[in-house]
C-alpha positions as a Markdown table, in Angstrom:
| # | Residue | x | y | z |
|---|---|---|---|---|
| 1 | Unk | 110.6 | 76.8 | 93.8 |
| 2 | Unk | 113.8 | 76.4 | 95.7 |
| 3 | Unk | 116.4 | 78.6 | 97.3 |
| 4 | Unk | 118.3 | 78.8 | 94.0 |
| 5 | Unk | 115.3 | 80.4 | 92.2 |
| 6 | Unk | 116.5 | 83.9 | 92.7 |
| 7 | Unk | 120.1 | 83.2 | 91.7 |
| 8 | Unk | 119.4 | 83.8 | 88.1 |
| 9 | Unk | 117.3 | 87.0 | 88.8 |
| 10 | Unk | 119.2 | 90.2 | 88.4 |
| 11 | Unk | 116.3 | 92.6 | 88.9 |
| 12 | Unk | 113.4 | 92.3 | 91.3 |
| 13 | Unk | 110.6 | 94.9 | 91.3 |
| 14 | Unk | 108.3 | 95.4 | 94.2 |
| 15 | Unk | 104.8 | 96.8 | 93.6 |
| 16 | Unk | 104.0 | 98.6 | 96.9 |
| 17 | Unk | 107.5 | 98.5 | 98.3 |
| 18 | Unk | 106.7 | 100.8 | 101.2 |
| 19 | Unk | 104.2 | 98.4 | 102.7 |
| 20 | Unk | 105.1 | 97.0 | 106.2 |
| 21 | Unk | 105.2 | 93.4 | 104.8 |
| 22 | Unk | 107.2 | 94.3 | 101.7 |
| 23 | Unk | 109.9 | 96.5 | 103.2 |
| 24 | Unk | 111.6 | 93.8 | 105.3 |
| 25 | Unk | 111.8 | 91.5 | 102.2 |
| 26 | Unk | 113.4 | 94.4 | 100.3 |
| 27 | Unk | 115.9 | 94.9 | 103.2 |
| 28 | Unk | 116.9 | 91.2 | 103.2 |
| 29 | Unk | 117.3 | 90.9 | 99.4 |
| 30 | Unk | 119.1 | 94.2 | 99.1 |
| 31 | Unk | 121.5 | 92.9 | 101.8 |
| 32 | Unk | 122.0 | 89.8 | 99.8 |
| 33 | Unk | 123.1 | 91.8 | 96.8 |
| 34 | Unk | 120.0 | 91.7 | 94.5 |
| 35 | Unk | 119.2 | 94.8 | 92.3 |
| 36 | Unk | 115.8 | 96.1 | 93.4 |
| 37 | Unk | 113.3 | 98.7 | 92.3 |
| 38 | Unk | 109.9 | 99.6 | 93.7 |
| 39 | Unk | 106.9 | 101.7 | 93.5 |
| 40 | Unk | 104.2 | 103.0 | 95.8 |
| 41 | Unk | 101.3 | 105.5 | 95.8 |
| 42 | Unk | 102.0 | 107.3 | 99.0 |
| 43 | Unk | 105.0 | 109.0 | 100.6 |
| 44 | Unk | 105.8 | 107.5 | 104.0 |
| 45 | Unk | 108.8 | 107.2 | 106.3 |
| 46 | Unk | 109.2 | 103.6 | 105.2 |
| 47 | Unk | 109.4 | 104.7 | 101.5 |
| 48 | Unk | 112.1 | 107.2 | 102.4 |
| 49 | Unk | 113.9 | 104.4 | 104.3 |
| 50 | Unk | 113.8 | 102.3 | 101.1 |
| 51 | Unk | 115.3 | 105.2 | 99.1 |
| 52 | Unk | 118.0 | 105.7 | 101.8 |
| 53 | Unk | 119.2 | 102.1 | 101.0 |
| 54 | Unk | 119.8 | 103.2 | 97.5 |
| 55 | Unk | 116.8 | 101.5 | 96.0 |
| 56 | Unk | 115.1 | 103.4 | 93.1 |
| 57 | Unk | 111.5 | 104.1 | 93.9 |
| 58 | Unk | 108.7 | 105.4 | 91.6 |
| 59 | Unk | 105.9 | 107.4 | 93.2 |
| 60 | Unk | 102.7 | 106.3 | 91.5 |
| 61 | Unk | 102.1 | 103.0 | 89.8 |
| 62 | Unk | 102.5 | 102.9 | 86.0 |
| 63 | Unk | 103.2 | 100.0 | 83.6 |
| 64 | Unk | 106.6 | 101.3 | 82.6 |
| 65 | Unk | 107.8 | 101.1 | 86.2 |
| 66 | Unk | 108.5 | 97.4 | 85.9 |
| 67 | Unk | 111.2 | 98.0 | 83.4 |
| 68 | Unk | 113.2 | 94.9 | 82.6 |
| 69 | Unk | 112.6 | 93.2 | 85.9 |
| 70 | Unk | 113.1 | 89.4 | 86.0 |
| 71 | Unk | 110.9 | 89.0 | 89.1 |
| 72 | Unk | 107.9 | 91.2 | 90.1 |
| 73 | Unk | 106.4 | 91.0 | 93.6 |
| 74 | Unk | 103.0 | 92.1 | 94.8 |
| 75 | Unk | 100.9 | 91.7 | 97.8 |
| 76 | Unk | 97.4 | 90.0 | 98.0 |
| 77 | Unk | 96.0 | 93.5 | 98.5 |
| 78 | Unk | 97.1 | 94.7 | 95.0 |
| 79 | Unk | 94.1 | 94.7 | 92.6 |
| 80 | Unk | 94.2 | 92.7 | 89.4 |
| 81 | Unk | 93.7 | 95.8 | 87.4 |
| 82 | Unk | 96.8 | 97.6 | 88.9 |
| 83 | Unk | 98.7 | 98.8 | 85.8 |
| 84 | Unk | 102.0 | 97.4 | 87.0 |
| 85 | Unk | 100.5 | 94.0 | 87.8 |
| 86 | Unk | 98.8 | 93.9 | 84.4 |
| 87 | Unk | 102.1 | 94.8 | 82.7 |
| 88 | Unk | 103.9 | 92.2 | 84.8 |
| 89 | Unk | 101.5 | 89.4 | 83.8 |
| 90 | Unk | 101.9 | 90.4 | 80.2 |
| 91 | Unk | 105.7 | 90.3 | 80.4 |
| 92 | Unk | 108.1 | 87.4 | 80.5 |
| 93 | Unk | 108.9 | 88.1 | 84.2 |
| 94 | Unk | 108.1 | 85.7 | 87.0 |
| 95 | Unk | 105.2 | 87.2 | 89.1 |
| 96 | Unk | 105.1 | 86.3 | 92.8 |
| 97 | Unk | 102.7 | 87.1 | 95.6 |
| 98 | Unk | 104.6 | 88.4 | 98.7 |
| 99 | Unk | 104.1 | 85.2 | 100.6 |
| 100 | Unk | 105.7 | 83.2 | 97.8 |
| 101 | Unk | 108.8 | 85.4 | 97.9 |
| 102 | Unk | 108.9 | 85.1 | 101.7 |
| 103 | Unk | 108.9 | 81.4 | 101.3 |
| 104 | Unk | 111.8 | 81.5 | 98.9 |
| 105 | Unk | 113.7 | 83.8 | 101.2 |
| 106 | Unk | 113.2 | 81.4 | 104.2 |
| 107 | Unk | 114.9 | 78.6 | 102.2 |
| 108 | Unk | 118.1 | 80.6 | 102.3 |
| 109 | Unk | 118.4 | 80.4 | 106.1 |
| 110 | Unk | 119.6 | 77.4 | 108.0 |
| 111 | Unk | 117.2 | 78.2 | 110.9 |
| 112 | Unk | 114.0 | 80.0 | 109.8 |
| 113 | Unk | 111.9 | 80.5 | 112.9 |
| 114 | Unk | 108.3 | 80.9 | 111.7 |
| 115 | Unk | 105.7 | 82.1 | 114.2 |
| 116 | Unk | 102.1 | 81.1 | 113.5 |
| 117 | Unk | 98.8 | 81.2 | 115.2 |
| 118 | Unk | 95.4 | 82.9 | 114.9 |
| 119 | Unk | 96.4 | 85.5 | 117.5 |
| 120 | Unk | 99.6 | 87.0 | 118.9 |
| 121 | Unk | 102.0 | 86.4 | 115.9 |
| 122 | Unk | 103.3 | 90.0 | 115.8 |
| 123 | Unk | 103.8 | 90.3 | 119.5 |
| 124 | Unk | 105.7 | 87.0 | 119.8 |
| 125 | Unk | 107.7 | 87.6 | 116.6 |
| 126 | Unk | 108.7 | 91.0 | 118.0 |
| 127 | Unk | 109.6 | 89.5 | 121.4 |
| 128 | Unk | 111.8 | 86.8 | 119.8 |
| 129 | Unk | 113.5 | 89.5 | 117.6 |
| 130 | Unk | 114.0 | 91.8 | 120.6 |
| 131 | Unk | 115.7 | 89.0 | 122.6 |
| 132 | Unk | 118.0 | 87.8 | 119.8 |
| 133 | Unk | 119.0 | 91.3 | 118.6 |
| 134 | Unk | 119.8 | 92.3 | 122.2 |
| 135 | Unk | 121.7 | 89.1 | 122.6 |
| 136 | Unk | 124.0 | 90.3 | 119.8 |
| 137 | Unk | 122.9 | 87.8 | 117.2 |
| 138 | Unk | 123.0 | 89.2 | 113.6 |
| 139 | Unk | 119.5 | 87.9 | 112.6 |
| 140 | Unk | 117.1 | 88.7 | 109.9 |
| 141 | Unk | 113.4 | 89.4 | 110.8 |
| 142 | Unk | 110.1 | 90.0 | 109.1 |
| 143 | Unk | 107.4 | 91.4 | 111.5 |
| 144 | Unk | 103.8 | 92.3 | 110.9 |
| 145 | Unk | 104.2 | 95.5 | 112.9 |
| 146 | Unk | 106.9 | 98.0 | 113.9 |
| 147 | Unk | 109.4 | 97.1 | 116.6 |
| 148 | Unk | 110.9 | 100.3 | 118.1 |
| 149 | Unk | 114.3 | 98.5 | 118.7 |
| 150 | Unk | 114.9 | 98.0 | 115.0 |
| 151 | Unk | 113.0 | 101.2 | 113.9 |
| 152 | Unk | 110.6 | 99.3 | 111.6 |
| 153 | Unk | 109.0 | 96.0 | 110.7 |
| 154 | Unk | 112.2 | 94.1 | 109.7 |
| 155 | Unk | 115.9 | 93.7 | 109.8 |
| 156 | Unk | 118.5 | 92.2 | 107.5 |
| 157 | Unk | 121.4 | 90.3 | 109.1 |
| 158 | Unk | 124.2 | 88.0 | 108.0 |
| 159 | Unk | 123.6 | 85.0 | 110.3 |
| 160 | Unk | 121.8 | 81.8 | 109.4 |
| 161 | Unk | 118.9 | 82.7 | 111.7 |
| 162 | Unk | 115.7 | 84.4 | 110.5 |
| 163 | Unk | 112.5 | 85.1 | 112.5 |
| 164 | Unk | 109.3 | 85.8 | 110.6 |
| 165 | Unk | 105.5 | 85.7 | 111.0 |
| 166 | Unk | 103.7 | 82.8 | 109.4 |
| 167 | Unk | 100.2 | 83.9 | 108.5 |
| 168 | Unk | 97.6 | 81.3 | 107.8 |
| 169 | Unk | 95.5 | 83.7 | 105.6 |
| 170 | Unk | 94.7 | 81.8 | 102.4 |
| 171 | Unk | 97.3 | 79.2 | 103.5 |
| 172 | Unk | 100.2 | 81.7 | 102.9 |
| 173 | Unk | 102.3 | 80.0 | 105.6 |
| 174 | Unk | 102.4 | 76.8 | 103.6 |
| 175 | Unk | 104.9 | 78.6 | 101.3 |
| 176 | Unk | 107.4 | 79.0 | 104.1 |
| 177 | Unk | 110.4 | 76.7 | 104.7 |
| 178 | Unk | 110.1 | 76.6 | 108.4 |
| 179 | Unk | 112.9 | 74.9 | 110.4 |
| 180 | Unk | 111.4 | 75.9 | 113.7 |
| 181 | Unk | 107.6 | 76.5 | 113.8 |
| 182 | Unk | 105.9 | 78.3 | 116.7 |
| 183 | Unk | 102.2 | 77.6 | 117.0 |
| 184 | Unk | 100.5 | 80.0 | 119.4 |
| 185 | Unk | 96.9 | 79.0 | 119.0 |
| 186 | Unk | 94.4 | 77.8 | 116.4 |
| 187 | Unk | 91.0 | 79.5 | 116.2 |
| 188 | Unk | 88.2 | 80.2 | 113.8 |
| 189 | Unk | 89.2 | 83.0 | 111.4 |
| 190 | Unk | 89.3 | 83.7 | 107.6 |
| 191 | Unk | 86.1 | 81.5 | 107.3 |
| 192 | Unk | 85.4 | 83.0 | 103.9 |
| 193 | Unk | 88.4 | 80.9 | 102.8 |
| 194 | Unk | 88.6 | 78.0 | 105.3 |
| 195 | Unk | 84.8 | 77.5 | 105.7 |
| 196 | Unk | 85.1 | 75.8 | 109.1 |
| 197 | Unk | 87.5 | 75.1 | 112.0 |
| 198 | Unk | 88.3 | 71.6 | 110.9 |
| 199 | Unk | 89.9 | 73.0 | 107.7 |
| 200 | Unk | 91.9 | 75.5 | 109.7 |
| 201 | Unk | 93.2 | 72.7 | 111.9 |
| 202 | Unk | 94.1 | 70.6 | 108.8 |
| 203 | Unk | 96.0 | 73.6 | 107.4 |
| 204 | Unk | 98.1 | 74.0 | 110.6 |
| 205 | Unk | 98.7 | 70.2 | 110.5 |
| 206 | Unk | 100.2 | 70.7 | 107.0 |
| 207 | Unk | 102.3 | 73.5 | 108.4 |
| 208 | Unk | 103.6 | 71.1 | 111.1 |
| 209 | Unk | 104.3 | 68.5 | 108.4 |
| 210 | Unk | 106.3 | 70.9 | 106.3 |
| 211 | Unk | 108.4 | 72.1 | 109.3 |
| 212 | Unk | 111.8 | 70.4 | 109.1 |
| 213 | Unk | 113.2 | 70.4 | 112.7 |
| 214 | Unk | 111.3 | 71.7 | 115.7 |
| 215 | Unk | 107.7 | 72.5 | 116.6 |
| 216 | Unk | 107.1 | 74.8 | 119.6 |
| 217 | Unk | 103.4 | 74.5 | 120.4 |
| 218 | Unk | 100.8 | 75.7 | 122.9 |
| 219 | Unk | 100.2 | 72.6 | 124.9 |
| 220 | Unk | 97.1 | 74.1 | 126.6 |
| 221 | Unk | 95.4 | 74.9 | 123.3 |
| 222 | Unk | 93.2 | 72.0 | 122.2 |
| 223 | Unk | 93.0 | 73.0 | 118.6 |
| 224 | Unk | 96.8 | 73.4 | 118.3 |
| 225 | Unk | 97.3 | 69.9 | 119.8 |
| 226 | Unk | 94.8 | 68.5 | 117.3 |
| 227 | Unk | 96.9 | 70.0 | 114.5 |
| 228 | Unk | 99.9 | 68.2 | 115.9 |
| 229 | Unk | 98.3 | 64.7 | 115.9 |
| 230 | Unk | 100.2 | 62.2 | 113.7 |
| 231 | Unk | 103.3 | 64.4 | 113.4 |
| 232 | Unk | 106.5 | 62.4 | 113.9 |
| 233 | Unk | 110.2 | 62.8 | 113.3 |
| 234 | Unk | 110.5 | 66.3 | 114.8 |
| 235 | Unk | 111.4 | 67.8 | 118.1 |
| 236 | Unk | 108.2 | 68.8 | 119.9 |
| 237 | Unk | 108.4 | 71.5 | 122.6 |
| 238 | Unk | 105.3 | 72.6 | 124.5 |
| 239 | Unk | 104.6 | 75.9 | 126.3 |
| 240 | Unk | 101.6 | 77.3 | 128.1 |
| 241 | Unk | 100.2 | 78.6 | 131.4 |
| 242 | Unk | 100.1 | 75.2 | 133.0 |
| 243 | Unk | 103.1 | 73.3 | 134.5 |
| 244 | Unk | 102.3 | 70.2 | 132.4 |
| 245 | Unk | 104.2 | 72.0 | 129.6 |
| 246 | Unk | 108.0 | 72.1 | 128.9 |
| 247 | Unk | 107.9 | 75.9 | 129.3 |
| 248 | Unk | 105.5 | 77.7 | 131.6 |
| 249 | Unk | 105.4 | 80.8 | 134.0 |
| 250 | Unk | 105.5 | 80.6 | 137.8 |
| 251 | Unk | 105.6 | 83.0 | 140.8 |
| 252 | Unk | 103.6 | 85.6 | 138.9 |
| 253 | Unk | 103.6 | 89.0 | 140.6 |
| 254 | Unk | 101.6 | 91.9 | 139.2 |
| 255 | Unk | 103.7 | 95.0 | 139.9 |
| 256 | Unk | 101.3 | 97.4 | 138.1 |
| 257 | Unk | 98.8 | 97.4 | 135.3 |
| 258 | Unk | 101.5 | 97.3 | 132.6 |
| 259 | Unk | 104.3 | 95.5 | 134.5 |
| 260 | Unk | 104.2 | 91.8 | 135.6 |
| 261 | Unk | 107.1 | 89.8 | 137.0 |
| 262 | Unk | 107.4 | 86.1 | 136.7 |
| 263 | Unk | 109.7 | 83.1 | 136.5 |
| 264 | Unk | 110.0 | 81.2 | 133.3 |
| 265 | Unk | 110.2 | 77.5 | 134.0 |
| 266 | Unk | 111.9 | 75.0 | 131.7 |
| 267 | Unk | 111.4 | 71.3 | 132.3 |
| 268 | Unk | 110.4 | 72.0 | 135.9 |
| 269 | Unk | 113.4 | 74.2 | 136.7 |
| 270 | Unk | 113.7 | 78.0 | 136.9 |
| 271 | Unk | 115.1 | 79.3 | 133.6 |
| 272 | Unk | 115.1 | 83.0 | 134.4 |
| 273 | Unk | 113.2 | 85.7 | 136.3 |
| 274 | Unk | 111.9 | 88.4 | 134.0 |
| 275 | Unk | 109.0 | 90.8 | 133.5 |
| 276 | Unk | 106.8 | 92.1 | 130.7 |
| 277 | Unk | 105.5 | 95.6 | 130.2 |
| 278 | Unk | 102.4 | 94.7 | 128.1 |
| 279 | Unk | 99.1 | 94.0 | 129.9 |
| 280 | Unk | 97.2 | 90.7 | 130.1 |
| 281 | Unk | 97.7 | 87.1 | 131.1 |
| 282 | Unk | 98.0 | 86.2 | 127.5 |
| 283 | Unk | 101.2 | 88.2 | 127.1 |
| 284 | Unk | 102.8 | 86.2 | 129.9 |
| 285 | Unk | 102.2 | 83.1 | 127.9 |
| 286 | Unk | 103.4 | 84.9 | 124.7 |
| 287 | Unk | 106.6 | 85.8 | 126.6 |
| 288 | Unk | 107.1 | 82.1 | 127.5 |
| 289 | Unk | 106.6 | 81.1 | 123.9 |
| 290 | Unk | 109.2 | 83.7 | 122.8 |
| 291 | Unk | 111.6 | 82.4 | 125.5 |
| 292 | Unk | 111.3 | 78.9 | 124.2 |
| 293 | Unk | 111.9 | 79.9 | 120.6 |
| 294 | Unk | 114.7 | 82.3 | 121.4 |
| 295 | Unk | 116.5 | 79.6 | 123.5 |
| 296 | Unk | 116.1 | 77.1 | 120.7 |
| 297 | Unk | 117.7 | 79.7 | 118.4 |
| 298 | Unk | 120.7 | 80.2 | 120.6 |
| 299 | Unk | 119.7 | 82.8 | 123.3 |
| 300 | Unk | 120.9 | 82.4 | 126.9 |
| 301 | Unk | 118.7 | 82.7 | 130.0 |
| 302 | Unk | 120.2 | 86.1 | 130.7 |
| 303 | Unk | 119.6 | 87.2 | 127.1 |
| 304 | Unk | 115.9 | 86.1 | 127.3 |
| 305 | Unk | 115.4 | 87.9 | 130.6 |
| 306 | Unk | 117.0 | 91.1 | 129.3 |
| 307 | Unk | 115.2 | 91.1 | 126.0 |
| 308 | Unk | 111.7 | 90.6 | 127.6 |
| 309 | Unk | 112.3 | 93.2 | 130.3 |
| 310 | Unk | 113.2 | 95.8 | 127.6 |
| 311 | Unk | 110.2 | 94.9 | 125.4 |
| 312 | Unk | 107.6 | 97.6 | 125.5 |
| 313 | Unk | 105.3 | 96.2 | 122.8 |
| 314 | Unk | 105.0 | 96.2 | 119.0 |
| 315 | Unk | 103.3 | 98.9 | 117.0 |
| 316 | Unk | 99.5 | 98.8 | 117.2 |
| 317 | Unk | 99.6 | 96.1 | 119.9 |
| 318 | Unk | 98.1 | 98.0 | 122.9 |
| 319 | Unk | 100.3 | 100.9 | 121.8 |
| 320 | Unk | 99.8 | 104.0 | 124.0 |
| 321 | Unk | 99.3 | 107.1 | 121.8 |
| 322 | Unk | 99.0 | 109.6 | 124.5 |
| 323 | Unk | 97.3 | 110.9 | 127.6 |
| 324 | Unk | 95.3 | 114.2 | 127.9 |
| 325 | Unk | 93.5 | 115.4 | 131.1 |
| 326 | Unk | 93.7 | 111.9 | 132.6 |
| 327 | Unk | 92.2 | 110.3 | 129.5 |
| 328 | Unk | 94.5 | 107.6 | 128.1 |
| 329 | Unk | 94.3 | 106.7 | 124.4 |
| 330 | Unk | 95.8 | 103.4 | 123.1 |
| 331 | Unk | 95.5 | 101.5 | 119.8 |
| 332 | Unk | 95.3 | 97.8 | 119.2 |
| 333 | Unk | 95.3 | 95.6 | 116.1 |
| 334 | Unk | 92.7 | 93.2 | 117.5 |
| 335 | Unk | 90.1 | 92.4 | 114.8 |
| 336 | Unk | 88.9 | 88.9 | 115.8 |
| 337 | Unk | 86.5 | 88.4 | 118.7 |
| 338 | Unk | 89.0 | 86.3 | 120.6 |
| 339 | Unk | 91.7 | 89.0 | 120.3 |
| 340 | Unk | 89.3 | 91.7 | 121.2 |
| 341 | Unk | 88.0 | 89.8 | 124.3 |
| 342 | Unk | 91.6 | 89.2 | 125.5 |
| 343 | Unk | 92.5 | 92.8 | 125.0 |
| 344 | Unk | 89.4 | 94.2 | 126.7 |
| 345 | Unk | 89.6 | 91.7 | 129.6 |
| 346 | Unk | 93.2 | 92.9 | 130.2 |
| 347 | Unk | 92.1 | 96.5 | 129.9 |
| 348 | Unk | 89.4 | 96.4 | 132.5 |
| 349 | Unk | 91.9 | 95.0 | 135.1 |
| 350 | Unk | 94.1 | 98.1 | 134.7 |
| 351 | Unk | 92.2 | 100.2 | 137.1 |
| 352 | Unk | 90.7 | 102.9 | 134.8 |
| 353 | Unk | 87.3 | 104.4 | 135.6 |
| 354 | Unk | 85.8 | 103.3 | 132.3 |
| 355 | Unk | 87.1 | 101.4 | 129.2 |
| 356 | Unk | 86.0 | 102.6 | 125.8 |
| 357 | Unk | 86.2 | 100.2 | 122.9 |
| 358 | Unk | 86.2 | 102.0 | 119.5 |
| 359 | Unk | 86.0 | 99.3 | 116.9 |
| 360 | Unk | 86.3 | 99.3 | 113.2 |
| 361 | Unk | 84.8 | 96.0 | 111.9 |
| 362 | Unk | 86.9 | 94.5 | 109.1 |
| 363 | Unk | 85.4 | 92.6 | 106.2 |
| 364 | Unk | 81.7 | 91.9 | 105.7 |
| 365 | Unk | 82.1 | 88.1 | 105.8 |
| 366 | Unk | 84.0 | 88.0 | 109.1 |
| 367 | Unk | 81.5 | 90.5 | 110.7 |
| 368 | Unk | 78.5 | 88.4 | 109.5 |
| 369 | Unk | 79.9 | 85.0 | 110.4 |
| 370 | Unk | 81.1 | 86.0 | 113.9 |
| 371 | Unk | 78.5 | 88.6 | 114.7 |
| 372 | Unk | 77.4 | 87.1 | 118.1 |
| 373 | Unk | 81.0 | 86.6 | 119.1 |
| 374 | Unk | 81.9 | 90.2 | 118.2 |
| 375 | Unk | 78.9 | 91.4 | 120.3 |
| 376 | Unk | 80.0 | 89.4 | 123.3 |
| 377 | Unk | 83.6 | 90.5 | 123.1 |
| 378 | Unk | 82.8 | 94.2 | 122.6 |
| 379 | Unk | 80.3 | 94.1 | 125.5 |
| 380 | Unk | 83.3 | 93.7 | 127.9 |
| 381 | Unk | 84.0 | 97.4 | 127.6 |
| 382 | Unk | 82.0 | 100.0 | 129.6 |
| 383 | Unk | 81.3 | 102.0 | 126.4 |
| 384 | Unk | 81.4 | 100.7 | 122.8 |
| 385 | Unk | 81.5 | 102.8 | 119.7 |
| 386 | Unk | 81.6 | 101.4 | 116.2 |
| 387 | Unk | 82.6 | 102.9 | 112.9 |
| 388 | Unk | 81.4 | 101.7 | 109.5 |
| 389 | Unk | 82.6 | 98.3 | 108.4 |
| 390 | Unk | 85.8 | 98.4 | 106.3 |
| 391 | Unk | 85.2 | 96.0 | 103.4 |
| 392 | Unk | 88.9 | 95.6 | 102.5 |
| 393 | Unk | 89.0 | 93.3 | 99.5 |
| 394 | Unk | 85.3 | 92.4 | 99.7 |
| 395 | Unk | 81.9 | 93.6 | 98.4 |
| 396 | Unk | 79.0 | 93.6 | 100.8 |
| 397 | Unk | 77.3 | 90.6 | 99.2 |
| 398 | Unk | 76.0 | 89.4 | 102.6 |
| 399 | Unk | 74.1 | 92.6 | 103.4 |
| 400 | Unk | 75.7 | 93.2 | 106.8 |
| 401 | Unk | 75.9 | 96.7 | 108.4 |
| 402 | Unk | 77.4 | 98.2 | 111.5 |
| 403 | Unk | 73.8 | 98.7 | 112.9 |
| 404 | Unk | 73.4 | 94.9 | 113.0 |
| 405 | Unk | 76.3 | 94.5 | 115.4 |
| 406 | Unk | 75.5 | 97.7 | 117.4 |
| 407 | Unk | 72.0 | 96.4 | 118.2 |
| 408 | Unk | 73.5 | 93.4 | 120.0 |
| 409 | Unk | 75.6 | 95.5 | 122.3 |
| 410 | Unk | 73.9 | 97.4 | 125.1 |
| 411 | Unk | 74.3 | 101.2 | 124.9 |
| 412 | Unk | 76.4 | 100.9 | 121.7 |
| 413 | Unk | 76.9 | 104.0 | 119.6 |
| 414 | Unk | 77.7 | 103.6 | 115.9 |
| 415 | Unk | 78.4 | 105.8 | 112.9 |
| 416 | Unk | 77.7 | 104.4 | 109.5 |
| 417 | Unk | 78.3 | 107.3 | 107.1 |
| 418 | Unk | 79.7 | 106.0 | 103.9 |
| 419 | Unk | 82.3 | 108.7 | 103.4 |
| 420 | Unk | 85.3 | 107.4 | 105.3 |
| 421 | Unk | 86.8 | 110.7 | 106.7 |
| 422 | Unk | 83.4 | 111.9 | 107.8 |
| 423 | Unk | 82.7 | 108.6 | 109.5 |
| 424 | Unk | 86.0 | 108.8 | 111.4 |
| 425 | Unk | 85.5 | 112.5 | 112.3 |
| 426 | Unk | 82.1 | 111.9 | 113.8 |
| 427 | Unk | 83.4 | 108.9 | 115.7 |
| 428 | Unk | 86.3 | 110.8 | 117.2 |
| 429 | Unk | 84.2 | 113.8 | 118.0 |
| 430 | Unk | 81.7 | 111.7 | 119.9 |
| 431 | Unk | 84.4 | 109.9 | 122.0 |
| 432 | Unk | 86.3 | 113.1 | 122.7 |
| 433 | Unk | 83.2 | 114.9 | 123.8 |
| 434 | Unk | 82.0 | 112.1 | 126.2 |
| 435 | Unk | 85.3 | 110.7 | 127.6 |
| 436 | Unk | 86.1 | 111.7 | 131.2 |
| 437 | Unk | 89.2 | 111.9 | 133.4 |
| 438 | Unk | 90.3 | 108.4 | 134.3 |
| 439 | Unk | 89.0 | 106.8 | 131.1 |
| 440 | Unk | 90.9 | 104.5 | 128.8 |
| 441 | Unk | 90.0 | 104.6 | 125.1 |
| 442 | Unk | 91.1 | 101.7 | 122.9 |
| 443 | Unk | 90.7 | 101.8 | 119.2 |
| 444 | Unk | 90.5 | 98.2 | 117.8 |
| 445 | Unk | 90.8 | 96.9 | 114.3 |
| 446 | Unk | 93.3 | 95.8 | 111.6 |
| 447 | Unk | 92.2 | 98.6 | 109.2 |
| 448 | Unk | 93.1 | 102.3 | 109.7 |
| 449 | Unk | 91.1 | 102.9 | 112.9 |
| 450 | Unk | 94.3 | 104.1 | 114.5 |
| 451 | Unk | 93.6 | 107.4 | 112.7 |
| 452 | Unk | 90.6 | 107.8 | 115.0 |
| 453 | Unk | 93.0 | 107.5 | 118.0 |
| 454 | Unk | 95.1 | 110.3 | 116.7 |
| 455 | Unk | 92.1 | 112.4 | 115.9 |
| 456 | Unk | 90.7 | 111.8 | 119.4 |
| 457 | Unk | 94.0 | 113.0 | 121.0 |
| 458 | Unk | 94.0 | 116.1 | 118.8 |
| 459 | Unk | 90.4 | 116.9 | 119.9 |
| 460 | Unk | 91.2 | 116.4 | 123.5 |
| 461 | Unk | 94.2 | 118.7 | 123.2 |
| 462 | Unk | 92.0 | 121.4 | 121.8 |
| 463 | Unk | 89.4 | 120.8 | 124.5 |
| 464 | Unk | 91.7 | 120.9 | 127.5 |
| 465 | Unk | 94.9 | 122.6 | 126.5 |
| 466 | Unk | 93.5 | 126.0 | 125.5 |
């Protein structure tokens, strides 16, 4: 497929148009003049935003909703028996998975900046977007979380620059036409598909091969550099924590738990002095990666400094939900042991009396394959509470249960009720009843565990604000 593929398509229908990954694609295509329709099962702010653009939306998914669409788009999460997907496959329309459409869209931009890596994609994509938008560049962006500056997960502009996440899940990022690739790190994940780390490295190597112009890569990450081996004919730019890289931080000064000042160095010279307001050493490196990518895309040193200083985090990335009676509640998307370890290590340095990790394991295969790593990461917290495993797209063929993980974590409390709402209610009640003034509560997971955060806050409000 090439960038001319959509030129003959007069009507594109989105199954699940209100999803955070679908909405930005609809924004971009609508801005480019295509006729769109969509459907979704739930009323959300995003769905209303779609309607506000003038796009017809059907609530509920039925076969007749696809109408006479030439192209029908769905996400990997849509089940094969979805009535609209069944009707789409039986029609003459072209049926695309979301990542395929994203790939086609990236071909329409002269500089598609695609941010990859096992961890940190949403944060760095958000940082780059924040910098370029505040610089006044009319970019397009597709982000895996909500960025407050743009009031959502995407933006449609009229320039030739696009910033998007490049997810390695099932090799989806190999659909993208990356002009500039950012590689943050390469780690073991999605092993139900890749089977082993070597295959993941090979996939990232292929992503590097497909990139047309520039690769901005973590020079301190051994697996990332392995993925780069044999790649020629492209500009290679390294970033990292160490001064051996083209871009690195220096003169780091921790002002407070959520505020760190540092100088971004470029080729051994000071590029700009800036700060970040998200915790953890990893976010300093993330900011350096974002600076390198934004500069490559046309940002100035002043623009980089201003954009980073104004960045307060992306949605569900150490996002503060509230504070009641000296108890702080935040939510984080971390769902891989390495991500959880980085988040909790940052949290324990913030000066709270105790750190609570409230984790919803996601998928049975990942939980089983990385059981020991999850136990080690979650043990960093002072108190660990686990919900039932969210299977997502999987059946529990491996026979794994929350209890198996809980038994490997000292003092861990877990709730394994099958009924979802009851499971979350018991989890929230336990945490709210036992949290004390000075505690930090972090809900962790890529499912819907953020609902537990909100429920904990409500229970704390009822407890202390009577």
